[in-house]
N, C-alpha and C positions, 0 to 999 in steps of 0.2 A: 256767475255760478249761483244756482238757486239756494235758498236758505232752508228748504224743507228737507225731509228725510232722504230725498234723492241726491242731495249734495255729495260730491265725491271729495272727502277730506281724509287726511292721514290719521290713522289711529296708531298711537305709539304703544303697540302691543308689548307687554312684558316690562315696560318702563313707566316710571311715574314722572310726568312732565307737567310743569306749570308754565303756560305761555302768558306773558304779561306785556303791557306797554311800558314806556319809559317811567321809571320811578319818580322822576322829576314832575311829571305831568298826569299820570294815570291814577286817579283816586279809586276807580273801580278795581284796578289791578291790586292796589294796596289792600283792599278789603279781602279779596280772594287769597292773597299771599299771607295775610295775617291769620286767616282761618286755617290754612294749611300748616303754618308754623305752630299755631296753638294746639293743633291736633298731633303734633310731633311727626307729621308726615315727611318722610325723606323724599325729596323730589329734585329733579333737574330743572333749573330755572332758565327759561329762554325769553329774552327781551326782544320784542319786535318793535323797532323804532316807529313812532307815529309820524304821520304827515309826509311820508316819502312816496315816491311814485309806485314803489312796489309793496307798500304797506298792506293794502287791502288784499292783494293776491296772496301774500304770505299768511295773513290771518285766516282767510277763507280756506287755505289749505289745511288748517288744523282745527278750525272752529266752525260748526254748522251755521251759527248765527252771523259769522263774519265779525265777531267782536272778541275782545279779551276782557278779563282773564278767561282762560280755558284750561281746565285740568284734565289730564289723561292719567287714569289710574286703573290698573288691573283690567284693562280692556274697556273700561267705562270712559266716556267723554262727557264732561260737565262744564257748560260754557256760560254760566251766569254766576255773579258773585254771591247772591243769596243761595242759589242751589249748591254752590261749592261749600258755603258755610254749613248748610244742612247736611250735606254729604260728609263733611269732616266731623260734624257732631255725632253722626252715626258711628264713625270709626273711633271716636274718642269721646264717649259720654262725659259730660261735665263742662262742655263749652257753653251750654245754656245753664241758667240757675236750676238747682235741684227742686226747689219748691214750685208747685204747679202754678200758683198765681204769679209768682215772680217770673217764671219761665214764659207764661203767656204774655206778660207785660214786656219782657225782653224781646220777644218775637215781634210784637206790634210796634215797638219803638224802632227796631231795626228795619221793619218793613216800611215804616213812614220815611225813614232816611232813604231807603232803596228807591222809593217811588216819588219822593217829594223834594221840596226846597229848590225848585227849578230856578227861581230868581237869584238865590244866593249862588248857585252853581254858575249861573251866567255872569253875574257881576263880579264875583270873587272866585275866579277860576283857580285851579290847583297848580301851584308852581312852588317847588320847595327851595328854589335857589334865589328868589327875589324878595325884597322888602317893598311892599306897596301900601305902607301904613297910611290910613286915612282915606284911601281911595275905594271905589266900588260901592259906596254907601247909597245905593239906590233905595227908593221907598220899598220896593219888593224885597230886596236883600235884607233890609233892616227888619221888615216884618217876619221874614224867615228866621233871622237871628233871635228875635223876641220869642218866637215859637220854640226854637231849639233850646233857648235858655230856660223857658218855662218847663219844657219836657225834662231836661236834665234835673232841674230843681225838684219837680214833682216825683221823679223816679228815685232820686237820692233820698228824699224825705221819707218815702214809703219803704224802700228796699235797700238803701245804701249804708246802713249802720255798719260800722266795723271796718271801713276801708274807704279809699278815695275814689273808687270807680262807681259806675251806675248801680251795681248790685253788691257793693261792699268791697271786700278785700280782693276778690278774684276779677281778673280781666276777662270778660266774656265776649261772645260774638257781638253783643250789642255795643260794647265799647269798641270793638274792631270796626263796626260800621260807622261810628262817629269819630274814629281816629282821623280820617281825612278832613273832617270839619275842624278838629283841633289844629291840624296843619294849615288849613286855610286861615284860621284866626291868627296863627303865627305869622303868616305872610301879610295879611291885610290889616291886622290889628284893629278890629272894630271895638267899640266901647262895649264892655261886658260887666255884668255885676260880679261881686266878689265870689259867689258860689261857682259861676261859670268859669271865671278865671282859674280858680283852684282846680276844677275838673280838667280844664285844658292843660294846665301844668302837669297834673298827674299823668295824663295820657301821653304827653310829649316825653315824659321821663321813663315811660315803660320801655324796657330793653328792646323789644321787637319793633316798636315804633321808632326808637332811636336808630336802630339798624336800617330800617327802610329810609328814613330821612337822610342818614349819612350816605346811603347809596344814591339817592336822588341828587343830593348836593354835589356828589362826585361825578355825575354824568357830564359829559362835555357836549353832547349833541343838543342843539337848540331848535325849537319850533317858533318862528316869529309870532304866530298868532297867540301864543301863550306867554310872551315876554313883554308885551305892552298892555298896560291897563286900559280897559274899554272906556270910551267917553261916557261921562255921566251927565 
């Protein structure tokens, strides 16, 4: 099925649906789900298990890009986690910081997460049900972790007074985009400085993150390629 505007996919007219991959494995889905929940959006959640023979056909039936997450709301179809976050921020202003400089910084750090840190993603993949402490520490992954730690530290120093999150007391879209990194660090336990550890702990204690993690841990379906640590 083509990915362009000619793709024939299902629009859930009159219903708000969020299509996601397995909570255990899908960091992209976690970001979209968190944005929708932060916006207070009432939606039906549909999980499409990954790595099955029918997975791609099922996703292409509801998502023009052939990927999840994909939000169907009020006749609109939004199929990218960043686009879902921006869509939700229009529905519920306040998901980005109110101050213009802070808001610009929040967008740029979220965008860096959205497009970057490929080595970390590859070496320390997303799995909420395993402990792989000490593994995955490739040079590229460690370089990405150093960049993330510096990014968190710099953001917190400039904008984070008054609370444990990147922009202070409120959990913003920027935090939602780094929540899967906090989950990766929970699984792989790389060495972190004290500031990064404190931020990870705060994110993991956030109720919506706890809810997603609990859902991932409870899932029973397994994908072999996400259950064994890659050779380093």
